[in-house]
C-alpha positions as a Markdown table, in Angstrom:
| # | Residue | x | y | z |
|---|---|---|---|---|
| 1 | Met | 58.7 | -3.6 | 15.9 |
| 2 | Asn | 59.7 | -7.1 | 14.9 |
| 3 | Gln | 56.5 | -8.5 | 16.8 |
| 4 | Tyr | 54.4 | -6.0 | 15.0 |
| 5 | Phe | 55.7 | -7.2 | 11.4 |
| 6 | Ser | 55.6 | -10.6 | 12.6 |
| 7 | Lys | 51.8 | -10.4 | 13.3 |
| 8 | Tyr | 51.1 | -8.5 | 10.1 |
| 9 | Tyr | 52.7 | -11.3 | 8.0 |
| 10 | Arg | 51.1 | -14.0 | 9.9 |
| 11 | Asn | 47.5 | -12.2 | 9.3 |
| 12 | Thr | 48.3 | -11.4 | 5.6 |
| 13 | Ser | 49.5 | -15.1 | 5.2 |
| 14 | Leu | 46.0 | -16.3 | 6.8 |
| 15 | Val | 44.1 | -14.1 | 4.4 |
| 16 | Val | 46.0 | -15.4 | 1.4 |
| 17 | Ile | 45.4 | -18.9 | 2.4 |
| 18 | Phe | 41.7 | -18.3 | 2.9 |
| 19 | Ile | 41.3 | -16.6 | -0.5 |
| 20 | Gly | 43.1 | -19.6 | -2.3 |
| 21 | Leu | 40.7 | -22.0 | -0.4 |
| 22 | Ile | 37.7 | -20.3 | -1.7 |
| 23 | Thr | 39.1 | -20.2 | -5.1 |
| 24 | Val | 39.8 | -23.8 | -4.9 |
| 25 | Ile | 36.2 | -24.5 | -3.7 |
| 26 | Ile | 34.5 | -22.4 | -6.5 |
| 27 | Asn | 36.6 | -23.9 | -9.2 |
| 28 | Asn | 36.2 | -27.3 | -7.8 |
| 29 | Pro | 32.6 | -27.8 | -6.6 |
| 30 | Leu | 32.8 | -31.5 | -6.4 |
| 31 | Ile | 35.3 | -31.5 | -3.4 |
| 32 | Ile | 32.5 | -30.5 | -1.1 |
| 33 | Pro | 28.7 | -31.2 | -0.9 |
| 34 | Lys | 26.3 | -28.6 | -2.7 |
| 35 | Glu | 24.7 | -27.7 | 0.7 |
| 36 | Ile | 28.1 | -26.6 | 2.1 |
| 37 | Leu | 28.9 | -24.8 | -1.1 |
| 38 | Ser | 25.7 | -22.8 | -1.1 |
| 39 | Ala | 26.6 | -21.4 | 2.1 |
| 40 | Phe | 29.6 | -19.6 | 0.6 |
| 41 | Ile | 27.9 | -18.5 | -2.7 |
| 42 | Phe | 24.8 | -16.4 | -2.7 |
| 43 | His | 23.7 | -15.6 | -6.2 |
| 44 | Pro | 22.8 | -12.1 | -6.7 |
| 45 | Ala | 19.4 | -13.0 | -8.5 |
| 46 | Leu | 18.6 | -14.9 | -5.4 |
| 47 | Ala | 19.6 | -12.0 | -3.2 |
| 48 | Gln | 17.4 | -9.7 | -5.3 |
| 49 | Gln | 14.4 | -11.9 | -5.0 |
| 50 | Phe | 15.0 | -12.2 | -1.2 |
| 51 | Thr | 15.2 | -8.3 | -0.9 |
| 52 | Asn | 11.9 | -7.9 | -2.8 |
| 53 | Thr | 9.9 | -10.6 | -0.9 |
| 54 | Thr | 11.0 | -10.2 | 2.6 |
| 55 | Thr | 11.8 | -7.7 | 5.3 |
| 56 | Thr | 13.7 | -7.8 | 8.5 |
| 57 | Asn | 12.1 | -6.7 | 11.8 |
| 58 | Asn | 13.9 | -5.6 | 15.0 |
| 59 | Asn | 13.8 | -9.3 | 16.3 |
| 60 | Gly | 15.8 | -10.5 | 13.4 |
| 61 | Ser | 12.8 | -12.4 | 11.9 |
| 62 | His | 11.6 | -12.3 | 8.4 |
| 63 | Gln | 8.2 | -10.9 | 7.3 |
| 64 | Gln | 7.0 | -10.8 | 3.6 |
| 65 | Lys | 6.4 | -7.2 | 2.3 |
| 66 | Asp | 2.9 | -5.8 | 1.5 |
| 67 | Ser | 2.3 | -5.9 | -2.4 |
| 68 | Thr | -0.3 | -3.7 | -4.1 |
| 69 | Ile | -2.7 | -5.8 | -6.0 |
| 70 | Ala | -5.0 | -3.1 | -7.3 |
| 71 | Glu | -5.2 | 0.8 | -7.5 |
| 72 | Ala | -7.8 | 3.0 | -8.8 |
| 73 | Ser | -7.7 | 7.0 | -9.3 |
| 74 | Gly | -10.4 | 9.5 | -10.5 |
| 75 | His | -12.4 | 12.6 | -9.9 |
| 76 | Phe | -15.5 | 13.5 | -8.1 |
| 77 | Ala | -18.5 | 14.7 | -10.2 |
| 78 | Asn | -21.3 | 14.9 | -7.6 |
| 79 | Asn | -24.3 | 17.1 | -6.5 |
| 80 | Gln | -25.1 | 16.8 | -2.8 |
| 81 | Ile | -29.0 | 16.8 | -2.7 |
| 82 | Lys | -31.1 | 17.7 | 0.3 |
| 83 | Gly | -34.9 | 17.9 | 0.1 |
| 84 | Gly | -34.8 | 17.3 | -3.7 |
| 85 | Leu | -32.6 | 20.3 | -4.3 |
| 86 | Val | -28.8 | 20.5 | -4.8 |
| 87 | Glu | -27.3 | 21.8 | -1.8 |
| 88 | Trp | -23.7 | 21.5 | -2.7 |
| 89 | Ile | -21.6 | 20.8 | -5.9 |
| 90 | Gln | -18.7 | 18.5 | -5.2 |
| 91 | Gly | -15.6 | 18.2 | -7.5 |
| 92 | Gly | -12.0 | 16.8 | -6.9 |
| 93 | Leu | -9.6 | 13.7 | -6.8 |
| 94 | Trp | -9.6 | 10.4 | -5.2 |
| 95 | Asn | -7.3 | 7.6 | -4.9 |
| 96 | Leu | -7.9 | 3.9 | -3.7 |
| 97 | Lys | -5.0 | 1.4 | -3.2 |
| 98 | Ile | -5.5 | -2.3 | -2.0 |
| 99 | Lys | -2.7 | -4.3 | -0.6 |
| 100 | Asn | -2.1 | -7.9 | 0.2 |
| 101 | Ser | 0.1 | -8.9 | 3.1 |
| 102 | His | 1.2 | -12.2 | 4.4 |
| 103 | Asn | 2.0 | -13.1 | 8.0 |
| 104 | Asn | 4.6 | -15.8 | 7.7 |
| 105 | Ser | 3.7 | -17.4 | 11.1 |
| 106 | Ile | 0.1 | -18.4 | 9.9 |
| 107 | Gly | 0.7 | -17.8 | 6.1 |
| 108 | Ile | -2.8 | -16.3 | 5.6 |
| 109 | Pro | -3.0 | -13.4 | 3.0 |
| 110 | Asn | -4.7 | -10.1 | 4.4 |
| 111 | Met | -6.0 | -7.4 | 2.2 |
| 112 | Thr | -5.9 | -3.9 | 3.4 |
| 113 | Ala | -6.7 | -0.5 | 1.8 |
| 114 | Thr | -5.9 | 3.2 | 1.7 |
| 115 | Phe | -8.1 | 5.8 | 0.5 |
| 116 | Asn | -7.1 | 9.6 | -0.1 |
| 117 | Ala | -9.4 | 12.4 | -1.5 |
| 118 | Asn | -9.1 | 16.3 | -2.1 |
| 119 | Phe | -12.4 | 17.8 | -3.3 |
| 120 | Thr | -14.1 | 21.3 | -3.3 |
| 121 | Met | -17.7 | 21.9 | -2.1 |
| 122 | Ile | -19.5 | 25.0 | -3.3 |
| 123 | Lys | -23.0 | 26.3 | -3.3 |
| 124 | Pro | -25.0 | 26.2 | -6.8 |
| 125 | Asp | -24.8 | 30.0 | -6.6 |
| 126 | Gly | -21.1 | 30.1 | -6.5 |
| 127 | Ser | -20.8 | 30.9 | -2.7 |
| 128 | Leu | -19.3 | 29.2 | 0.4 |
| 129 | Ser | -16.4 | 27.5 | -1.5 |
| 130 | His | -14.3 | 25.3 | 0.6 |
| 131 | Asn | -11.9 | 22.3 | 0.3 |
| 132 | His | -11.9 | 18.9 | 2.0 |
| 133 | Ile | -9.0 | 16.4 | 2.5 |
| 134 | Ile | -9.9 | 12.8 | 3.4 |
| 135 | Asn | -6.7 | 11.1 | 4.9 |
| 136 | Asn | -5.4 | 8.7 | 7.5 |
| 137 | Phe | -7.8 | 5.9 | 6.2 |
| 138 | Ser | -7.3 | 2.5 | 7.5 |
| 139 | Ser | -9.4 | -0.8 | 6.6 |
| 140 | Asn | -8.8 | -4.4 | 6.7 |
| 141 | Asn | -12.3 | -5.1 | 5.2 |
| 142 | Val | -11.8 | -5.3 | 1.5 |
| 143 | Ile | -14.4 | -7.3 | -0.6 |
| 144 | Phe | -14.3 | -8.2 | -4.4 |
| 145 | Ala | -18.1 | -8.9 | -5.3 |
| 146 | Gly | -18.3 | -9.6 | -9.0 |
| 147 | Asn | -17.6 | -6.3 | -10.8 |
| 148 | Asp | -17.9 | -4.2 | -7.5 |
| 149 | Ile | -15.0 | -3.5 | -5.0 |
| 150 | Ile | -16.3 | -2.5 | -1.5 |
| 151 | Val | -14.1 | -1.0 | 1.1 |
| 152 | Thr | -15.0 | -0.1 | 4.7 |
| 153 | Gly | -12.9 | 1.7 | 7.2 |
| 154 | Val | -12.4 | 5.1 | 9.1 |
| 155 | Ala | -10.6 | 8.1 | 8.1 |
| 156 | Asp | -10.0 | 11.8 | 9.1 |
| 157 | Ile | -11.7 | 14.7 | 7.1 |
| 158 | His | -10.2 | 18.0 | 7.2 |
| 159 | Ser | -11.2 | 21.5 | 5.5 |
| 160 | Asn | -9.4 | 24.8 | 4.9 |
| 161 | Ile | -12.1 | 26.6 | 7.1 |
| 162 | Gly | -11.1 | 24.8 | 10.4 |
| 163 | Met | -13.6 | 22.0 | 10.3 |
| 164 | Glu | -12.1 | 18.7 | 11.3 |
| 165 | Phe | -13.8 | 15.3 | 11.7 |
| 166 | Lys | -11.7 | 12.4 | 13.2 |
| 167 | His | -12.3 | 8.7 | 13.0 |
| 168 | Val | -15.2 | 8.9 | 10.6 |
| 169 | Pro | -16.7 | 5.6 | 9.0 |
| 170 | Ile | -16.5 | 5.6 | 5.5 |
| 171 | Thr | -17.6 | 3.1 | 2.7 |
| 172 | Val | -15.7 | 3.1 | -0.8 |
| 173 | His | -17.8 | 1.3 | -3.2 |
| 174 | Leu | -16.2 | 1.0 | -6.8 |
| 175 | Met | -19.1 | -0.1 | -8.9 |
| 176 | Gly | -18.3 | -2.0 | -12.2 |
| 177 | Lys | -14.8 | -1.0 | -11.5 |
| 178 | Lys | -15.4 | 2.4 | -13.1 |
| 179 | Val | -17.8 | 4.4 | -10.9 |
| 180 | Leu | -17.1 | 5.4 | -7.4 |
| 181 | Gly | -19.7 | 5.7 | -4.6 |
| 182 | Leu | -18.4 | 7.3 | -1.4 |
| 183 | Thr | -20.5 | 7.1 | 1.9 |
| 184 | Ile | -19.5 | 9.3 | 4.8 |
| 185 | Asp | -21.0 | 8.9 | 8.1 |
| 186 | Val | -23.5 | 11.6 | 8.8 |
| 187 | Lys | -23.5 | 11.7 | 12.3 |
| 188 | Lys | -19.6 | 11.9 | 12.8 |
| 189 | Thr | -19.7 | 14.9 | 10.4 |
| 190 | Asn | -22.6 | 16.8 | 11.8 |
| 191 | Gly | -24.7 | 16.5 | 8.8 |
| 192 | His | -22.2 | 18.3 | 6.6 |
| 193 | Phe | -22.1 | 15.4 | 4.0 |
| 194 | Ala | -25.9 | 14.4 | 4.5 |
| 195 | Ser | -27.5 | 13.4 | 1.2 |
| 196 | Pro | -29.6 | 10.6 | 0.0 |
| 197 | Asn | -27.3 | 9.6 | -2.7 |
| 198 | Glu | -23.6 | 8.6 | -2.4 |
| 199 | Met | -20.8 | 10.9 | -3.3 |
| 200 | Phe | -20.1 | 10.0 | -6.9 |
| 201 | Gly | -16.9 | 10.0 | -8.9 |
| 202 | Thr | -15.5 | 8.3 | -12.2 |
| 203 | Leu | -12.6 | 6.4 | -12.8 |
| 204 | Ile | -9.5 | 7.9 | -14.6 |
| 205 | Thr | -7.0 | 5.2 | -14.3 |
| 206 | Gly | -6.8 | 1.7 | -12.8 |
| 207 | Val | -4.6 | -1.1 | -12.4 |
| 208 | Gly | -5.3 | -4.9 | -11.3 |
| 209 | Leu | -9.0 | -4.1 | -10.8 |
| 210 | Asp | -9.9 | -7.3 | -12.3 |
| 211 | Asn | -10.2 | -9.6 | -9.4 |
| 212 | Ser | -9.2 | -12.7 | -11.3 |
| 213 | Asn | -5.7 | -11.2 | -11.7 |
| 214 | Thr | -4.5 | -10.4 | -8.3 |
| 215 | Ser | -0.7 | -10.2 | -9.4 |
| 216 | Lys | 1.5 | -7.7 | -7.7 |
| 217 | Ile | 1.8 | -4.3 | -9.3 |
| 218 | Lys | 5.4 | -3.6 | -10.4 |
């Protein structure tokens, strides 16, 4: 029992001495160099900044987080034409998000994009109505060309009638930052989206679409 209390008081004394030492260091920073002092004091603002700009991978190294630089959402308002006649009427919603990531090992920014859509196709006489979902879109080919944004990639397309297409090449063309032109590979979709015109949509809301302002969206 005496050994237990002796060990307890010894550890307590060390803690008290350590706390006192830190207090002296903080109140008298001139005692030690700033470099050593900064090792003991990590300002909350710096900690927050560090958290916002870096992540830690399984190997313990740090990599900068992806930041969203542009995002656009809207709806489809399109007639799919074949042989000069309207074959399908298409309407629904779409979303485009462009991110900028940095690889700390080489310091080169890399723009990537995601695109999602949910739309209905229906014949002009009101028959054969069905829905499609575009997801799992991946792309690292993003071009800001004047007032246009062009993104090419691949995606999966699903429907509520059992129709499914995997790894379909898709081009997302945001014209004048206000009009969407969506081109879906005809062969990969068995001609289901075949039309001489793109699948058109209009912008409802957008952030960061001006390529002269590529600041991160909060």
